Backbone as JSON, one array per atom type, in Angstrom:
{
  "sequence": "MIAEKLTRLRAQLRAHAPLVIAYSGGVDSAYLLAEAHATLGAQVLGVIADSPSLPRQALADALALAEKIGARVEVVRTDELANPDYATNPPNRCYFCKAELFTKLDALAADRGFRAIAYGENADDMQQVRPGRQAATEFSILGPLRDAGLTKAEIRALSRALTLPTADAPAQPCLSSRIPHGTPVTTAALGMIERGEAHVRSLGFRIFRVRHLAENPDAPRARVQIAPEEMPRLPQLRADLEAGLRAAGYAGVEIDPAGYRSAS",
  "N": [[80.57, 64.97, 91.8], [81.17, 67.67, 92.57], [83.51, 67.12, 93.9], [85.18, 66.4, 91.82], [85.38, 68.84, 90.52], [86.73, 70.31, 92.45], [89.17, 68.98, 92.45], [90.08, 69.66, 89.88], [90.29, 72.44, 90.22], [92.3, 72.7, 92.23], [94.43, 71.53, 90.93], [94.86, 73.32, 88.86], [95.6, 75.59, 90.3], [98.02, 74.75, 91.44], [99.49, 74.39, 89.12], [100.05, 76.92, 88.29], [101.46, 78.27, 90.19], [104.05, 80.35, 91.62], [101.35, 82.48, 92.69], [99.33, 85.35, 92.09], [96.4, 86.71, 93.46], [93.55, 88.5, 92.59], [91.84, 90.07, 94.91], [88.85, 90.78, 96.58], [87.34, 90.43, 98.81], [84.83, 89.55, 98.49], [82.31, 86.98, 97.86], [83.28, 85.09, 95.88], [86.07, 85.71, 95.39], [87.05, 85.52, 97.96], [86.67, 82.82, 98.61], [88.31, 81.72, 96.63], [90.81, 82.71, 97.41], [91.07, 81.48, 99.92], [91.09, 78.75, 99.23], [93.31, 78.69, 97.55], [95.29, 79.44, 99.35], [95.21, 77.27, 101.12], [96.08, 75.32, 99.39], [98.49, 76.22, 98.24], [99.91, 77.66, 100.13], [102.51, 79.75, 101.17], [102.97, 80.49, 98.6], [101.06, 82.05, 97.43], [99.58, 85.23, 96.93], [97.29, 87.58, 97.95], [95.76, 90.44, 96.53], [94.36, 93.55, 97.12], [92.46, 95.98, 95.5], [92.4, 99.35, 96.1], [90.33, 102.14, 96.12], [88.31, 105.16, 95.73], [85.87, 103.97, 95.12], [85.55, 101.78, 96.67], [84.08, 100.89, 99.65], [85.09, 101.96, 102.93], [84.52, 100.26, 105.06], [84.18, 97.84, 103.78], [86.77, 97.37, 102.85], [88.12, 97.09, 105.31], [86.8, 94.83, 106.3], [87.52, 92.92, 104.38], [90.3, 92.74, 104.75], [90.35, 91.79, 107.36], [89.15, 89.31, 107.0], [91.02, 88.02, 105.35], [93.09, 87.8, 107.16], [91.94, 86.01, 108.95], [91.77, 83.79, 107.29], [94.44, 83.38, 106.94], [96.04, 84.09, 104.91], [98.49, 85.83, 102.93], [98.11, 89.24, 102.2], [98.04, 92.2, 100.28], [97.54, 95.73, 99.81], [96.81, 97.68, 97.01], [96.85, 100.84, 95.46], [94.48, 102.02, 93.18], [93.77, 103.98, 90.26], [91.45, 104.55, 88.75], [89.51, 106.58, 88.57], [90.85, 108.74, 87.6], [90.94, 108.37, 84.94], [89.32, 109.48, 82.14], [87.76, 107.82, 80.53], [86.69, 106.03, 82.26], [85.57, 107.68, 84.28], [83.54, 109.13, 83.01], [81.56, 107.32, 82.94], [80.59, 105.19, 81.09], [78.68, 102.47, 79.51], [80.49, 100.34, 79.46], [82.11, 100.75, 81.66], [83.25, 99.1, 83.64], [85.21, 97.71, 82.29], [87.38, 99.5, 82.09], [88.03, 99.86, 84.74], [88.85, 97.28, 85.52], [90.99, 96.99, 83.74], [92.75, 98.9, 84.72], [93.25, 97.81, 87.27], [94.41, 95.3, 86.55], [96.64, 96.15, 85.19], [98.18, 97.21, 87.28], [98.49, 94.88, 88.83], [99.83, 93.22, 87.04], [102.3, 94.48, 86.81], [103.19, 94.25, 89.44], [103.32, 91.44, 89.72], [105.29, 90.79, 87.83], [107.48, 92.15, 88.88], [107.85, 90.87, 91.31], [108.2, 88.21, 90.74], [106.07, 86.43, 90.41], [104.12, 83.87, 88.88], [101.63, 83.92, 87.63], [98.36, 85.53, 87.42], [95.22, 85.54, 89.03], [91.61, 85.71, 89.08], [88.26, 86.05, 90.53], [86.18, 85.02, 88.82], [83.29, 83.06, 88.21], [81.59, 79.98, 87.12], [78.91, 80.59, 86.55], [79.02, 83.26, 85.88], [79.63, 83.39, 83.22], [77.31, 83.46, 81.85], [76.5, 86.02, 81.75], [76.84, 89.41, 80.55], [79.85, 90.87, 80.92], [81.87, 93.49, 81.05], [84.42, 93.64, 82.23], [85.56, 91.21, 81.74], [86.74, 91.27, 79.23], [89.04, 92.79, 79.7], [90.34, 91.04, 81.43], [90.88, 88.94, 79.68], [92.62, 90.21, 77.89], [94.83, 90.65, 79.52], [95.58, 88.12, 80.14], [94.51, 86.88, 82.46], [93.84, 84.45, 84.87], [90.95, 82.36, 85.45], [90.27, 80.43, 87.73], [88.1, 79.3, 89.24], [85.96, 79.46, 87.48], [87.0, 77.9, 85.33], [87.15, 75.47, 86.54], [84.54, 74.87, 86.65], [82.89, 75.65, 88.72], [79.95, 76.76, 90.24], [78.08, 79.64, 91.47], [76.41, 78.85, 93.59], [77.66, 76.49, 94.4], [80.12, 77.48, 95.2], [79.34, 79.01, 97.38], [78.44, 76.93, 99.05], [80.83, 75.48, 99.45], [82.29, 77.47, 100.69], [80.86, 77.71, 103.03], [81.45, 75.28, 104.19], [84.06, 75.77, 104.83], [83.73, 77.55, 106.8], [83.68, 80.26, 106.13], [82.82, 83.66, 106.47], [81.69, 84.87, 104.31], [80.04, 83.11, 103.03], [77.23, 83.29, 102.93], [76.93, 85.88, 102.19], [75.55, 88.84, 100.73], [75.69, 89.94, 97.27], [78.04, 92.5, 96.5], [78.77, 94.82, 94.64], [81.0, 97.42, 93.34], [80.88, 100.86, 94.52], [80.47, 102.61, 92.41], [78.65, 101.38, 90.78], [76.18, 102.18, 91.59], [75.56, 104.46, 90.31], [73.89, 105.83, 87.58], [74.6, 104.92, 84.18], [76.32, 107.27, 82.19], [76.04, 109.36, 83.93], [78.45, 111.24, 85.54], [81.13, 109.69, 87.38], [82.22, 110.59, 90.47], [84.39, 111.52, 93.2], [82.97, 112.81, 95.17], [80.31, 111.99, 94.74], [80.6, 109.22, 95.17], [81.36, 109.2, 97.86], [79.03, 110.18, 99.03], [77.21, 108.13, 98.43], [78.44, 106.04, 99.83], [78.23, 106.94, 102.52], [75.45, 107.08, 102.7], [74.63, 104.39, 102.26], [75.87, 103.17, 104.4], [74.38, 104.21, 106.47], [71.81, 103.14, 105.93], [72.4, 100.46, 106.27], [73.0, 100.49, 108.98], [70.53, 100.57, 110.09], [69.7, 98.04, 110.04], [69.05, 96.8, 107.67], [69.82, 94.46, 105.12], [70.09, 93.61, 102.41], [70.24, 95.71, 99.82], [70.2, 98.76, 97.83], [71.49, 102.03, 97.34], [70.64, 104.22, 95.05], [72.15, 106.66, 93.06], [70.97, 109.57, 91.93], [71.41, 112.13, 89.75], [70.31, 114.19, 88.1], [70.06, 116.88, 88.49], [72.95, 118.19, 89.32], [73.54, 119.71, 91.56], [71.7, 119.04, 93.4], [71.39, 116.18, 94.18], [69.45, 113.14, 94.18], [68.35, 110.33, 96.15], [67.53, 107.06, 95.37], [66.14, 104.47, 96.97], [66.47, 101.05, 97.1], [65.2, 98.19, 98.44], [65.45, 94.82, 99.46], [62.68, 92.73, 98.7], [61.81, 90.95, 100.76], [62.63, 92.24, 103.01], [61.21, 94.55, 103.1], [58.85, 94.81, 104.77], [59.77, 95.9, 107.17], [60.21, 98.5, 106.67], [58.21, 100.71, 106.98], [58.21, 101.5, 109.76], [60.76, 102.44, 110.0], [61.22, 104.32, 108.13], [61.28, 107.16, 108.4], [63.67, 107.59, 109.85], [65.46, 106.49, 108.03], [65.21, 108.2, 105.79], [66.01, 110.63, 106.94], [68.69, 110.1, 107.56], [69.79, 109.74, 105.01], [69.45, 112.24, 103.92], [71.15, 113.62, 105.59], [73.48, 112.55, 104.66], [73.81, 113.93, 102.37], [71.9, 114.02, 100.36], [69.39, 115.64, 98.48], [66.83, 114.83, 98.11], [64.77, 111.96, 98.77], [63.66, 108.84, 97.68], [61.67, 105.9, 97.78], [61.95, 102.89, 96.16], [59.18, 101.22, 95.06], [59.15, 98.69, 93.99], [61.26, 97.42, 95.09], [64.46, 95.77, 95.66], [66.15, 93.63, 93.45], [68.49, 91.19, 92.71], [70.59, 91.26, 89.83], [71.72, 88.93, 89.13]],
  "CA": [[80.75, 66.05, 90.81], [81.89, 68.8, 93.16], [84.86, 66.65, 94.22], [85.96, 66.48, 90.58], [85.65, 70.26, 90.28], [87.78, 70.71, 93.39], [90.43, 68.41, 91.95], [90.51, 70.5, 88.76], [90.68, 73.74, 90.76], [93.58, 72.6, 92.92], [95.47, 71.24, 89.94], [95.16, 74.56, 88.15], [96.34, 76.47, 91.21], [99.41, 74.25, 91.54], [100.16, 74.54, 87.83], [100.37, 78.32, 88.02], [102.13, 78.87, 91.34], [103.41, 81.23, 92.61], [100.16, 83.08, 92.1], [98.67, 86.54, 92.65], [94.94, 86.67, 93.33], [92.81, 89.76, 92.74], [90.98, 89.75, 96.06], [87.98, 91.89, 96.96], [86.62, 90.12, 100.03], [83.51, 89.05, 98.12], [82.1, 85.53, 97.96], [84.12, 84.3, 94.99], [87.51, 85.91, 95.59], [87.4, 85.03, 99.3], [86.82, 81.37, 98.53], [89.5, 81.43, 95.82], [91.99, 82.97, 98.23], [91.14, 80.46, 100.96], [91.48, 77.48, 98.6], [94.69, 78.84, 97.08], [96.17, 79.43, 100.52], [95.28, 75.88, 101.61], [96.78, 74.5, 98.4], [99.81, 76.73, 97.88], [100.6, 78.27, 101.26], [103.19, 81.03, 100.97], [103.12, 80.78, 97.17], [99.93, 82.85, 96.95], [99.45, 86.58, 97.48], [96.07, 88.28, 97.59], [95.95, 91.88, 96.37], [93.11, 94.31, 97.12], [92.51, 97.29, 94.85], [91.76, 100.37, 96.92], [90.01, 103.4, 95.44], [87.1, 105.72, 96.33], [84.68, 103.15, 94.85], [85.51, 100.7, 97.66], [83.75, 101.41, 100.98], [86.11, 101.74, 103.94], [84.17, 99.09, 105.86], [84.45, 96.66, 102.95], [88.22, 97.16, 102.88], [88.46, 96.57, 106.64], [86.28, 93.46, 106.4], [88.33, 92.05, 103.52], [91.59, 92.52, 105.41], [90.11, 90.93, 108.53], [88.89, 87.95, 106.51], [92.3, 87.45, 104.9], [93.83, 87.43, 108.37], [91.29, 84.79, 109.44], [92.18, 82.71, 106.39], [95.87, 83.18, 107.14], [96.73, 84.36, 103.64], [99.14, 87.13, 102.75], [97.35, 90.18, 101.39], [98.53, 93.57, 100.18], [96.62, 96.7, 99.23], [97.39, 98.57, 96.01], [95.97, 101.95, 95.09], [94.18, 102.13, 91.76], [93.42, 105.36, 89.92], [90.53, 104.54, 87.62], [88.77, 107.83, 88.46], [91.65, 109.7, 86.84], [90.77, 108.04, 83.53], [88.0, 109.96, 81.68], [86.99, 106.72, 79.96], [85.96, 105.46, 83.4], [84.83, 108.69, 85.05], [82.32, 109.54, 82.3], [80.59, 106.29, 83.29], [79.95, 104.52, 79.96], [78.21, 101.12, 79.84], [81.63, 99.43, 79.67], [82.95, 101.33, 82.72], [83.98, 98.06, 84.37], [86.42, 97.35, 81.54], [88.48, 100.41, 82.42], [88.4, 99.57, 86.12], [89.63, 96.04, 85.54], [92.25, 97.22, 83.03], [93.61, 99.61, 85.67], [93.66, 96.84, 88.28], [95.3, 94.28, 86.01], [97.92, 96.81, 84.89], [98.92, 97.25, 88.54], [98.84, 93.51, 89.25], [100.81, 92.7, 86.1], [103.6, 95.05, 87.19], [103.57, 93.64, 90.72], [103.7, 90.04, 89.49], [106.58, 90.76, 87.12], [108.52, 92.64, 89.79], [108.04, 89.94, 92.44], [108.46, 86.85, 90.28], [104.89, 85.56, 90.39], [103.96, 83.24, 87.57], [100.33, 84.2, 87.02], [97.37, 86.3, 88.18], [93.89, 84.93, 88.93], [90.52, 86.45, 89.7], [87.21, 85.17, 91.02], [85.04, 84.73, 87.94], [82.78, 81.69, 88.37], [80.96, 79.41, 85.92], [77.66, 81.3, 86.28], [79.31, 84.58, 85.32], [79.73, 83.3, 81.77], [75.97, 83.68, 81.29], [76.24, 87.45, 81.82], [77.75, 90.31, 79.85], [80.72, 91.49, 81.9], [82.96, 94.17, 80.34], [85.71, 93.36, 82.83], [86.11, 89.97, 81.2], [87.62, 91.63, 78.11], [90.33, 93.18, 80.27], [90.97, 89.83, 81.94], [91.4, 88.22, 78.52], [93.77, 90.95, 77.35], [95.97, 90.51, 80.42], [95.78, 86.68, 80.39], [94.18, 86.61, 83.85], [93.21, 83.14, 85.04], [89.68, 82.23, 86.18], [90.28, 79.03, 88.17], [86.76, 78.84, 89.65], [85.22, 79.29, 86.21], [87.53, 76.79, 84.55], [86.82, 74.22, 87.25], [83.1, 74.65, 86.51], [82.2, 75.92, 89.98], [78.88, 77.75, 90.19], [77.98, 80.47, 92.68], [75.82, 78.05, 94.68], [78.68, 75.56, 94.88], [81.13, 78.26, 95.91], [78.76, 79.33, 98.69], [78.44, 75.71, 99.85], [82.21, 75.2, 99.83], [82.67, 78.51, 101.65], [80.2, 77.35, 104.29], [82.23, 74.17, 104.76], [85.29, 76.34, 105.37], [83.27, 78.55, 107.79], [83.95, 81.62, 105.69], [81.65, 84.51, 106.7], [81.14, 85.3, 103.02], [79.24, 82.04, 102.44], [75.87, 83.76, 102.68], [76.97, 87.33, 102.02], [74.95, 89.32, 99.48], [76.61, 90.55, 96.31], [78.34, 93.88, 96.85], [79.62, 95.45, 93.64], [81.58, 98.69, 93.75], [79.95, 101.97, 94.7], [80.17, 103.24, 91.12], [77.51, 100.69, 90.16], [74.94, 102.84, 92.02], [75.42, 105.68, 89.51], [73.44, 105.46, 86.23], [75.53, 105.17, 83.08], [76.2, 108.6, 81.63], [76.24, 110.31, 85.03], [79.87, 111.11, 85.9], [81.54, 109.12, 88.66], [83.1, 111.53, 91.17], [84.65, 111.14, 94.59], [81.89, 113.35, 96.0], [79.16, 111.1, 94.61], [80.91, 107.95, 95.82], [81.31, 109.43, 99.3], [77.63, 110.31, 99.42], [76.64, 106.78, 98.38], [78.99, 105.26, 100.94], [77.6, 107.39, 103.76], [74.04, 106.71, 102.66], [74.46, 102.94, 102.44], [76.26, 102.84, 105.78], [73.24, 104.53, 107.33], [70.75, 102.14, 105.7], [72.87, 99.22, 106.91], [72.92, 100.65, 110.44], [69.13, 100.35, 110.49], [69.46, 96.6, 110.07], [68.77, 96.25, 106.35], [70.95, 93.64, 104.68], [70.22, 93.58, 100.95], [69.65, 96.97, 99.35], [71.06, 99.67, 97.09], [71.16, 103.46, 97.29], [70.94, 104.68, 93.69], [72.52, 108.08, 93.05], [70.33, 110.22, 90.78], [71.95, 113.49, 89.76], [69.89, 115.01, 86.96], [70.53, 118.19, 88.96], [74.16, 117.87, 90.09], [73.58, 120.46, 92.81], [70.68, 118.51, 94.33], [71.18, 114.76, 93.87], [68.42, 112.4, 94.91], [68.63, 108.93, 96.42], [66.45, 106.08, 95.22], [66.5, 103.34, 97.81], [65.89, 99.76, 96.75], [65.37, 97.23, 99.53], [64.98, 93.48, 99.1], [61.26, 92.58, 99.04], [61.58, 90.26, 102.04], [62.95, 93.17, 104.09], [60.36, 95.73, 103.0], [57.9, 95.0, 105.87], [60.37, 96.68, 108.25], [60.44, 99.87, 106.22], [57.35, 101.79, 107.5], [58.6, 102.0, 111.07], [62.12, 103.0, 109.94], [61.34, 105.2, 106.97], [61.68, 108.53, 108.79], [65.09, 107.54, 110.18], [66.2, 106.23, 106.8], [65.24, 109.41, 104.97], [66.81, 111.65, 107.63], [70.1, 109.74, 107.42], [70.21, 109.97, 103.63], [69.59, 113.69, 103.75], [72.38, 113.99, 106.29], [74.59, 112.11, 103.8], [73.98, 114.9, 101.3], [70.87, 113.93, 99.34], [68.34, 116.66, 98.57], [65.55, 114.14, 98.12], [64.84, 110.51, 98.97], [62.48, 108.09, 97.26], [61.75, 104.46, 97.97], [61.49, 102.14, 95.0], [58.17, 100.29, 95.55], [59.43, 97.35, 93.48], [62.33, 96.84, 95.89], [65.72, 95.42, 94.99], [66.37, 92.23, 93.05], [69.81, 91.03, 92.1], [70.59, 90.95, 88.41], [72.19, 87.54, 88.95]],
  "C": [[81.56, 67.2, 91.39], [83.31, 68.4, 93.54], [85.76, 66.72, 92.99], [86.32, 67.94, 90.27], [86.76, 70.76, 91.2], [89.14, 70.2, 92.95], [90.98, 69.26, 90.81], [91.0, 71.86, 89.26], [92.06, 73.68, 91.39], [94.72, 72.31, 91.96], [95.86, 72.51, 89.18], [95.95, 75.52, 89.03], [97.8, 76.03, 91.31], [100.19, 74.51, 90.24], [100.63, 75.96, 87.58], [101.03, 79.03, 89.21], [103.55, 79.3, 90.96], [102.41, 82.16, 91.95], [99.71, 84.33, 92.85], [97.18, 86.4, 92.43], [94.36, 88.05, 93.55], [91.7, 89.48, 93.75], [90.16, 90.97, 96.46], [87.31, 91.68, 98.32], [85.21, 89.64, 99.77], [83.47, 87.52, 98.15], [83.12, 84.75, 97.15], [85.6, 84.46, 95.28], [87.94, 85.45, 96.98], [87.58, 83.52, 99.29], [88.08, 81.01, 97.74], [90.77, 81.64, 96.64], [92.17, 81.89, 99.29], [91.62, 79.12, 100.38], [92.93, 77.55, 98.12], [95.67, 78.81, 98.25], [96.32, 78.01, 101.06], [96.11, 75.01, 100.68], [98.24, 74.91, 98.22], [100.58, 77.35, 99.03], [101.21, 79.61, 100.91], [103.37, 81.39, 99.5], [101.94, 81.55, 96.59], [99.92, 84.19, 97.67], [98.13, 87.17, 97.01], [96.36, 89.77, 97.51], [94.59, 92.56, 96.26], [93.35, 95.64, 96.43], [91.74, 98.28, 95.7], [91.57, 101.65, 96.12], [88.74, 103.95, 96.09], [85.84, 104.89, 96.08], [84.57, 101.96, 95.79], [85.19, 101.28, 99.03], [84.83, 101.05, 101.99], [85.81, 100.49, 104.77], [84.43, 97.81, 105.08], [85.93, 96.34, 102.93], [88.63, 96.55, 104.22], [88.0, 95.13, 106.79], [87.11, 92.49, 105.57], [89.68, 91.75, 104.15], [91.44, 91.6, 106.62], [89.88, 89.49, 108.1], [90.18, 87.28, 106.04], [93.14, 87.01, 106.09], [93.26, 86.14, 108.97], [91.71, 83.58, 108.6], [93.65, 82.36, 106.61], [96.69, 83.48, 105.91], [97.39, 85.73, 103.65], [98.3, 87.99, 101.82], [98.01, 91.54, 101.42], [97.47, 94.45, 99.53], [97.37, 97.55, 98.22], [96.36, 99.65, 95.67], [95.74, 101.93, 93.6], [93.58, 103.51, 91.49], [92.45, 105.44, 88.75], [89.75, 105.86, 87.46], [89.54, 108.91, 87.7], [91.54, 109.48, 85.33], [89.39, 108.51, 83.07], [87.13, 108.85, 81.1], [86.19, 105.99, 81.04], [85.03, 106.49, 84.02], [83.57, 109.18, 84.35], [81.22, 108.49, 82.4], [79.85, 105.69, 82.09], [79.48, 103.13, 80.36], [79.33, 100.11, 80.08], [82.61, 99.97, 80.71], [83.82, 100.26, 83.4], [85.23, 97.59, 83.63], [87.59, 98.2, 81.98], [88.95, 100.22, 83.86], [89.29, 98.33, 86.19], [90.97, 96.22, 84.82], [93.24, 97.95, 83.93], [94.13, 98.64, 86.73], [94.69, 95.87, 87.73], [96.64, 94.88, 85.57], [98.79, 96.84, 86.14], [99.38, 95.85, 88.96], [99.9, 92.9, 88.34], [102.21, 93.19, 86.45], [104.1, 94.43, 88.48], [104.07, 92.21, 90.52], [105.06, 89.94, 88.81], [107.72, 91.15, 88.05], [108.86, 91.62, 90.86], [108.29, 88.49, 92.01], [107.28, 85.9, 90.4], [104.65, 85.07, 88.98], [102.68, 83.66, 86.86], [99.47, 85.02, 87.97], [96.02, 85.64, 87.96], [92.85, 85.85, 89.56], [89.32, 85.53, 89.88], [86.01, 84.96, 90.12], [84.61, 83.28, 88.13], [82.05, 81.23, 87.12], [79.67, 80.12, 85.57], [77.89, 82.64, 85.6], [79.36, 84.56, 83.79], [78.39, 83.51, 81.08], [75.62, 85.17, 81.25], [77.26, 88.24, 81.0], [78.55, 91.06, 80.91], [81.89, 92.16, 81.18], [84.34, 93.9, 80.91], [86.36, 92.11, 82.3], [87.05, 90.25, 80.03], [89.0, 92.01, 78.62], [91.07, 91.95, 80.79], [91.59, 89.02, 80.8], [92.66, 88.89, 77.98], [95.02, 90.79, 78.2], [96.27, 89.06, 80.78], [95.57, 86.33, 81.86], [93.44, 85.29, 83.94], [91.87, 83.26, 85.77], [89.54, 80.8, 86.68], [88.91, 78.49, 88.58], [85.9, 78.56, 88.42], [85.68, 78.05, 85.47], [87.29, 75.45, 85.23], [85.33, 73.9, 87.16], [82.31, 74.94, 87.76], [81.19, 77.05, 89.83], [78.85, 78.56, 91.48], [77.42, 79.66, 93.85], [76.84, 77.08, 95.25], [79.76, 76.3, 95.66], [80.61, 78.66, 97.29], [78.78, 78.1, 99.6], [79.85, 75.36, 100.32], [82.72, 76.22, 100.84], [82.08, 78.21, 103.02], [80.98, 76.23, 104.98], [83.53, 74.66, 105.37], [85.02, 77.39, 106.45], [83.67, 79.97, 107.42], [82.7, 82.48, 105.89], [81.0, 85.0, 105.43], [80.18, 84.27, 102.42], [77.84, 82.5, 102.07], [75.8, 85.27, 102.49], [76.28, 87.73, 100.72], [76.02, 89.88, 98.56], [76.82, 92.01, 96.67], [79.29, 94.49, 95.83], [80.07, 96.83, 94.08], [80.54, 99.8, 93.8], [79.58, 102.65, 93.38], [78.95, 102.62, 90.44], [76.18, 101.31, 90.58], [74.65, 104.09, 91.2], [75.0, 105.3, 88.1], [74.49, 105.79, 85.18], [75.26, 106.54, 82.47], [76.3, 109.7, 82.67], [77.67, 110.17, 85.51], [80.08, 110.49, 87.28], [82.54, 110.09, 89.29], [83.33, 111.04, 92.6], [83.55, 111.65, 95.5], [80.67, 112.44, 95.94], [79.4, 109.78, 95.32], [80.87, 108.09, 97.34], [79.9, 109.53, 99.81], [76.95, 108.93, 99.46], [77.14, 105.95, 99.56], [78.36, 105.64, 102.27], [76.14, 106.96, 103.83], [73.83, 105.23, 102.91], [74.88, 102.51, 103.84], [75.11, 103.12, 106.73], [72.12, 103.5, 107.17], [71.13, 100.82, 106.37], [72.76, 99.31, 108.43], [71.51, 100.45, 110.97], [68.75, 98.88, 110.45], [69.1, 95.99, 108.73], [70.02, 95.56, 105.82], [71.17, 93.69, 103.18], [69.48, 94.79, 100.39], [70.66, 97.68, 98.46], [70.56, 101.1, 97.3], [71.6, 103.95, 95.92], [71.11, 106.2, 93.71], [71.97, 108.73, 91.79], [70.7, 111.7, 90.78], [71.6, 114.23, 88.47], [70.22, 116.48, 87.24], [71.74, 117.94, 89.84], [74.23, 118.58, 91.44], [72.58, 119.94, 93.85], [70.39, 117.05, 94.0], [70.12, 114.12, 94.75], [68.89, 110.96, 95.13], [67.38, 108.11, 96.15], [66.88, 104.82, 95.95], [65.73, 102.1, 97.36], [66.22, 98.76, 97.85], [64.79, 95.88, 99.1], [63.53, 93.3, 99.55], [61.0, 91.94, 100.39], [61.89, 91.15, 103.24], [62.03, 94.4, 104.12], [59.36, 95.88, 104.16], [58.46, 95.82, 107.03], [60.43, 98.17, 107.93], [59.53, 100.93, 106.87], [57.81, 102.36, 108.84], [59.97, 102.68, 111.07], [62.28, 104.07, 108.87], [61.82, 106.6, 107.34], [63.17, 108.58, 109.11], [65.94, 107.35, 108.92], [66.33, 107.5, 105.97], [66.1, 110.5, 105.62], [68.29, 111.36, 107.47], [70.62, 109.98, 106.02], [70.33, 111.46, 103.33], [70.86, 114.19, 104.44], [73.61, 113.59, 105.48], [74.79, 113.04, 102.62], [72.9, 114.9, 100.24], [69.77, 114.96, 99.57], [66.96, 116.03, 98.64], [65.75, 112.65, 98.25], [63.55, 109.89, 98.47], [62.73, 106.61, 97.48], [61.18, 103.78, 96.73], [60.47, 101.1, 95.47], [58.4, 98.85, 95.08], [60.53, 96.65, 94.27], [63.56, 96.51, 95.06], [65.76, 93.93, 94.68], [67.71, 92.16, 92.33], [69.68, 90.67, 90.64], [71.0, 89.52, 88.16], [71.32, 86.57, 89.71]]
}
């Protein structure tokens, strides 16, 4: 079954070469870039969208992974925060982010003579409401993993076979996802979240979120959600965790007793 899906994936990649891939360094886009590079060689270009919602470490890791894969990658600056439709943080915020990205990629592809643009939506994603999918449809963005029928579990298994470090990586959506809908997305808030999550990660936690609560914009609070299996480590590290989050700019810190569970 998986061999048939791979055949479909590679056929689609060949049919649309030369190809631009929206690459984030996450599980799906990393596998797509690796498979496209193996199939198309120099006929594929990965493009990373850089903005304040992307942590600096994530950008560095994505570039290092592309180098390991051997694929060409470029960084383009996106300006979604300049769009009030994004910055006011409505429930469909991701639509405006993806529309900004695909606008930039569409211009790049046209200027450079690329035939198509692809992104890393997988077959499981179709079971979820994803506002960015509307933008992908409007810009005729390909979803080769999805169309081949590859699930997240299969993509992780195939990534493991290719020794990609993303094979077992946790999901890592953009920093804006830590801000509740209706609370404005600002560079200051994103910087605070980035500093806070970097500190939590430095304590050895792997799967977590720092939620940015700004009912009082002058004294935002952090709600920390840690994966239940990692919670036993928390008591001995709690003081360090809270001190680091306050140093990141948070006036208060609370730990979510329910922990963190992925929506997917």
